[in-house]
N, C-alpha and C positions, 0 to 999 in steps of 0.2 A: 447400606449404599450399593448399585448396580452396575454393574458390566457389561460391556457390550460390544463385538467388533463387528466389524462389513467391510466390505470389495467397492472401489471403487475404479473406474478408468477413463483416464483424464481422453481426450486428445490427440491423438501425438502429434507432430513429437511432445514428449513432457519431461522436464526435469527439475524433479521437484526442492533440489538444493539449492539452482540458480533462481527457481520461482521464492521461494523462501529468502534469501538473500537479499532480494529486492524490494517486499516488503518489510524485511526487521531492518534494514541499510545500514545498522550497524553493530558490531559484536556484543555490546553491552544491552542490547535491545530485552526486556523481561517479558515482556508481552508478550511477541513472537520470538520462540526460540530454537534454537537450532544445534544439536548438538553432533551435527558430523554426519548422523543417522538422520534422526528422527526428527523432524518438526512438532513441537509442543506451545499448545493454546490454552487459555480456557477460555470459557463460554456460555454466557449466561446461556441458560434453555427452560424455556417455565419458567417456573417459581424454581429456579435456584442453578447450578452453578456446573458447568462439567470442564471439568480437563479431560481435553482430547490429544491421541496423539497420531500423527500419519507417517506413516516408510513405505516406502516406494519399492518395488518390485519389478522385474522386467526390466528390459534396457526401454531407455527413451521411444522408444519407436513401437514399441509393445508393454507399456506401460499403462502397472498396477497399482493401487493403492490403498496398505491395508491401514483401516481406521479403526483404533481402539478408544473408545468415549468412557470415563467413570467418572457417576453423578449422583445426587442423590435422590431423594425421592419426590414426585411432584414436578418429572422433568418434563411430561406430555410425549409426541411423538420425536425420543430422542435422532433414530437415523436418518427422517427431513428435516429435522431443525436446522443441527450435522452438518449433511450436504448441501444444502442450502447455503449456509454458513461456509464451506469450505470450495463452495465451487465459486463466491464472491473474493476469498479470501488466495486464493490460489489458481484461478480463471482457468481452472478445468473443461469449461462446454466451445472457450475461446478457440478457432478457427485463423491460424493468421499464412493460411496458406497461398492468401493473395503479397501479403508482406513477402513473403519466402519468393513470390512472382519476382516481383519485384525488386531483389534486393539480387537475383540471380547473376543478372549481368552489368550489376555497379560497381564501377572502381572503389566507391566510396562503402559502401551496405553492403556489399556484399563480405570483405570480409570480417565484419561486424558481427552481421546475424549468423553468419557460420559460427564462430567461436562459443556464441551462447544459444545454438540450436535449442532446443528442449524449452529454453524458458516462457513461459506466458507471463500476459500482463496481471499483478495479482492488487485489489480493492479493498480496502479497509470495508469492514463488516457493515458499516452507516454511514450517511454523510456525515452525519455528529460527528463519527470518529474522524473520521478524516477532518474535517476542521478541528477539533481543537488541537489534533497532530499539527494542524499546519497554525494555530495559532504561538502553540507553544516553541514551534520553529523561528520566529517573528523577529528577524532580524538577532540572529544567535547560530551557530556555530550545529551544525544535525549533532554531535558530541553530547552537546549543552541538553539541548530540546531533547533527545534520548531520554535523558538522564531525569530531567524532572515527568517528562510521560510516565517513565518507571514509575516515577513519588507517587503521582497521580494515582492510577491504577493498582498500586498497593498501599493505597490511603484508604479511599474509596470505592472500590474495585471489587466486587464480591468472590470471593473464595474457594478453590475448589485446593482439592491435598496438594496441589503442586506450583500454584501460584495464582494471581490474583487476575480474572477480567476486564478489560477495559470500563472505564466507570460510565452507566449508561443515564441518558439526562437526570430520570428522575432521579439520582444518584447525587449530584453533582446542583441541581437548584437550589439542596434547602444548604447550602453551605454558603458560611460566609468570605467576604475575600483575606479574611485574616489568615482564614482554614489553607487558602491556597499560597498566601503569601508565604506560610512556614514551610510550603515545597521547594520555594524558591522561585517561583512567580512575580512578574514584577505586577504591580498594584495595578495597571492597568489593562495585563493580561488575564489577571484573575476574575475580574470586573465582566469582561469580555465573556470570558468562560461561563461564568455563573447566568450572563445576561444570555446566550444563547440558550443554555437550559433550561432558565424556566421561562425562555417565550419557546421554547420545542414544548414542556410540558404544561406548559398553557393553550396552545395550541395558536399563538401568534408566528411562531417561525417554524415553517412547514418544509423544512432542508428535503422531505420525500418531492414532491411538486418540483421538483428542481431539473429532474426524470423528462419532462416533460415541456420543459423549456430548451429552445437556443443557446448556444452557447454565450452570446451577446445577453440575451435574458437572463440568463442561470448568473454570470459573469455579474449584472446587475443588480440581481435580489441579491446578491451577496453580501456585493457592496457599498449593499443600504444598512446593515447591520453594525453597527459601532464597531471597529477594532478590526476590521475587515477588506484589507487592500488586493489589487490586482491581481497581487500573487500569491494570495489562500486563495483565493476565488478558482485562481485557475488550478491550485492544485489540488480541489477540492474538484473540479472536474475532470481531470484526472483523477488521482489516488479513490475518489468520491463515485464516482457516477460510470468511474471504465471508458472515458472516450479519450482515445488511445491516440487520437489525431493533434491534441493535445500540451502542447509545447511550454511550461510554466519560462514565460523569457526573462522574469524580471528577476530569476535563482538565479545568484550570481556562481553558486556553482555548478550548475549546471551548461554555464554561460561558457566558463574554461573547460566544461571537459569537451562541449561541441569546440570551440575556440583549437583547442589540443590535437583532436578529432579531427577537425580540417585541417591544421596545420594553417592557420590565418594569421598572419604578420598585423595584424588589427585587432584591437579589444573589438567586441560584442555589444552592442546596446538591444534592446526591448525591438524596436526595429531591425537589427543586422540582424535579430535570430530569424525572428520571421522570414527575412529577404535570405536569405542560406540555407535555409529549408523549405525550400519553392519546389525545389526537385522530388521531395519526398511528404509534400504536403498531407496525404490522409497519416502520416506516420511518427508525425513529429512527438507524442507523448512516446512511443516504442522508441526510439531512439533516443528522448530521455533519460529511458529506463534503463535501454541498454548500456547508454554511456555511463551509466551510474553503475551497472556490472564492469563494467570496463575498468574505473578505478579502483572498485570492491579486487578484481584480478589484481590490480596491480598491486597492492597489500597483503597478497597471498592469502585472502580469506575463501574465496572460490577459483572454481579450475573448472576453465574455458575445453570448449567441445577442441580437441589436437586443432593445429593449420592443416589439415589434411582436405583432400575433396572430399566429397562423402556423396554417393550414390543415392538419384534422386533426388536433392537437393536441388 
């Protein structure tokens, strides 16, 4: 067993707690774990799995992250692999200056942005992970969807000392539908997950190519996969490709959050979401994630910034 430790410096402002909560979404998430102080996750690194622990030092304006890694032999360039994964998972290099500038004088956006200043938009490690997350949560509560994902990781993810990694395509491609059914997946969802995994392994489904597609083309390519609709596709654009202008408009929970935030008297449909977000069009996905944090704050799971003006905001 080998152990490593190194420091990373995110682009400020940065708050690890808010960013991790936007990634994990539910307190029972066993893939992305938060104990109130440290973020933990298992990552596939080289031919083995690595347990990582990330702790923030310094203020949101001068952030430093201490990264501890524990892994077996055959891990290759550990620091490089783990750093690349954390840059995606925690949005370490993302500059939200333009978003804060837009929010500064906006009566709706300013309070929301200020409450969660230091949050960075997270992404799953791969578009495949984002797509499987979407499939698991289709037409279910987020609570149940996360339970399914926990079971999937525990059954088929690479194991490290303190947990399991999210399964890679090769780890799911050889499974049978009944093996996912035993975890609680519907037959339709189980078949979709396995079909996508097999397509990736065989080179028939290239999810990485989506990065070169515009939004319309990316949605079309995803919706061409059996079992994938508009909500799942837009979810992948936001949470897998990091397109922070995309607000998944078919997400009922997100629509309700938007309805509450804007104090609307009528419910919003998909077109209504696009219409009310027009003043903030480049940042629809950021609003989606901020409203997710707002909901978590209402449950007492995250602590917003104090509602006071901050110099330099």
